[in-house]
C-alpha positions in Angstrom: 64.3 98.1 96.3 67.1 95.1 96.0 70.4 95.0 93.4 71.8 91.6 92.9 75.4 92.1 91.3 77.3 89.0 89.9 79.9 89.7 88.1 83.7 88.3 88.2 85.0 91.3 87.9 83.2 92.0 90.8 85.3 89.6 93.8 83.8 87.1 91.6 81.0 86.0 94.6 77.1 87.4 94.2 76.1 89.1 97.2 73.0 90.8 97.6 72.8 94.8 99.2 69.7 96.9 99.4 71.2 99.5 96.5 71.0 101.9 99.7 74.1 100.2 100.1 75.5 99.3 97.1 78.0 102.2 96.7 79.7 101.3 99.9 80.4 97.6 98.7 81.4 98.0 95.6 83.5 101.2 97.1 84.4 97.8 99.1 85.8 95.9 95.9 87.8 99.2 95.0 89.4 99.5 98.7 90.9 95.7 97.9 91.6 96.6 93.9 94.0 98.8 95.4 97.1 100.0 92.5 100.0 97.8 92.6 102.9 100.4 94.4 105.8 101.3 92.1 108.5 103.7 93.0 107.9 106.1 90.0 105.3 108.5 89.5 103.0 106.6 92.2 100.5 109.3 93.2 99.0 110.0 88.9 99.4 105.7 88.4 97.3 105.3 91.6 94.6 108.0 90.2 94.5 106.6 87.2 93.9 103.9 88.4 90.8 105.0 91.2 90.1 106.6 87.9 88.6 103.5 85.7 87.6 101.6 88.9 85.3 104.7 89.8 84.6 104.9 86.0 83.5 101.3 85.9 81.3 100.7 88.9 79.4 104.3 88.5 78.6 102.5 84.9 77.9 99.0 85.8 75.9 100.3 88.9 73.9 103.2 86.9 75.1 106.3 89.0 77.0 109.5 88.7 81.1 108.2 89.1 80.5 111.7 92.0 78.3 110.3 94.1 80.7 106.9 94.2 83.7 109.8 95.1 80.6 111.1 97.5 81.2 107.2 99.8 84.9 106.7 98.9 85.8 110.5 100.5 83.0 110.4 103.3 84.5 106.4 104.5 87.2 106.9 106.8 88.2 102.9 106.3 88.6 104.0 102.3 90.8 105.7 100.2 91.2 107.1 96.9 95.2 107.3 96.8 97.4 104.8 97.9 98.1 103.6 101.5 101.2 101.6 103.1 101.5 97.8 104.0 100.3 98.5 107.8 97.9 101.4 108.7 98.0 102.7 111.5 94.7 104.0 113.0 95.1 106.2 116.5 92.8 106.8 118.1 91.8 110.2 119.6 88.6 110.3 121.8 88.4 111.6 125.0 89.4 108.8 126.7 92.5 107.9 124.7 93.4 111.8 125.0 93.0 112.0 127.9 96.1 108.7 128.4 98.3 110.3 126.4 97.6 110.0 122.7 99.0 112.7 122.0 102.4 111.6 123.1 101.6 108.5 121.2 100.9 110.4 117.6 104.3 112.4 118.4 105.9 108.9 118.9 104.5 107.7 115.3 105.1 110.8 113.2 108.6 110.4 114.9 109.1 107.3 114.2 107.7 106.9 111.2 108.6 110.2 109.6 105.0 111.8 108.1 102.3 113.2 109.7 98.6 112.5 109.7 97.4 111.0 106.4 100.9 110.3 104.9 102.9 106.9 103.8 105.8 106.2 104.9 108.1 106.2 101.5 108.6 102.8 102.1 105.1 102.0 101.9 105.1 100.2 105.0 103.0 102.7 106.7 100.4 104.7 107.0 99.0 107.0 109.8 95.8 107.5 110.3 93.5 108.7 113.5 90.1 107.4 114.4 87.0 108.5 117.0 87.0 105.3 118.5 88.3 102.0 118.7 85.9 100.7 121.6 88.7 99.7 123.5 88.8 102.4 126.2 89.4 100.8 129.5 93.3 100.2 127.5 93.7 104.2 126.6 95.7 104.9 124.6 94.9 103.0 122.0 96.3 102.4 118.1 95.6 99.5 115.3 97.8 98.4 112.7 96.1 96.2 110.6 93.3 94.3 112.4 95.4 93.5 115.5 94.9 96.6 118.8 97.4 98.1 120.7 97.0 99.2 124.0 97.9 100.8 127.4 100.6 102.4 125.2 103.7 104.4 126.6 106.0 105.9 123.6 107.7 103.0 124.4 106.1 99.9 123.6 104.4 102.3 120.2 108.9 101.8 119.3 109.1 98.3 119.8 105.5 97.3 118.0 107.1 99.7 114.7 110.5 97.9 115.5 108.4 94.6 115.7 107.0 95.0 112.0 109.6 96.8 110.7 111.8 93.7 111.2 114.5 95.0 113.4 113.4 92.9 116.4 
């Protein structure tokens, strides 16, 4: 059946979605409403915020909270922990791998000082892997927020990261 969500608490606009997709839409709301960043106790504060948001959504949709967590943890675009301002998604598909994405990943880890799934201490970057970005002709490829970067070399990656950091 159809579920019509009309509530200013949920981004302030109406949307019609099938009940099958309603959880995904509400999880999108959770993704937009990230917990505030602070230097002290970020992870515990963030998990409290997400727990309250998930409980609110579960109550609103009248479904168990574990269904919401199931969607949040299944789709890689959602996260239950704070992410950096810039989300780096490096493609690990076979074409990118064959063109050297493993070298790019190694370089990113060194430049950022994090492993996959981690966020830099300054909150500027989160490093993730993805299955395919659909730009195989420009392999290896990464995406930073909504921008694609192809034909990557270690030197290009360093330039991109420095530019975002404001060093160049």
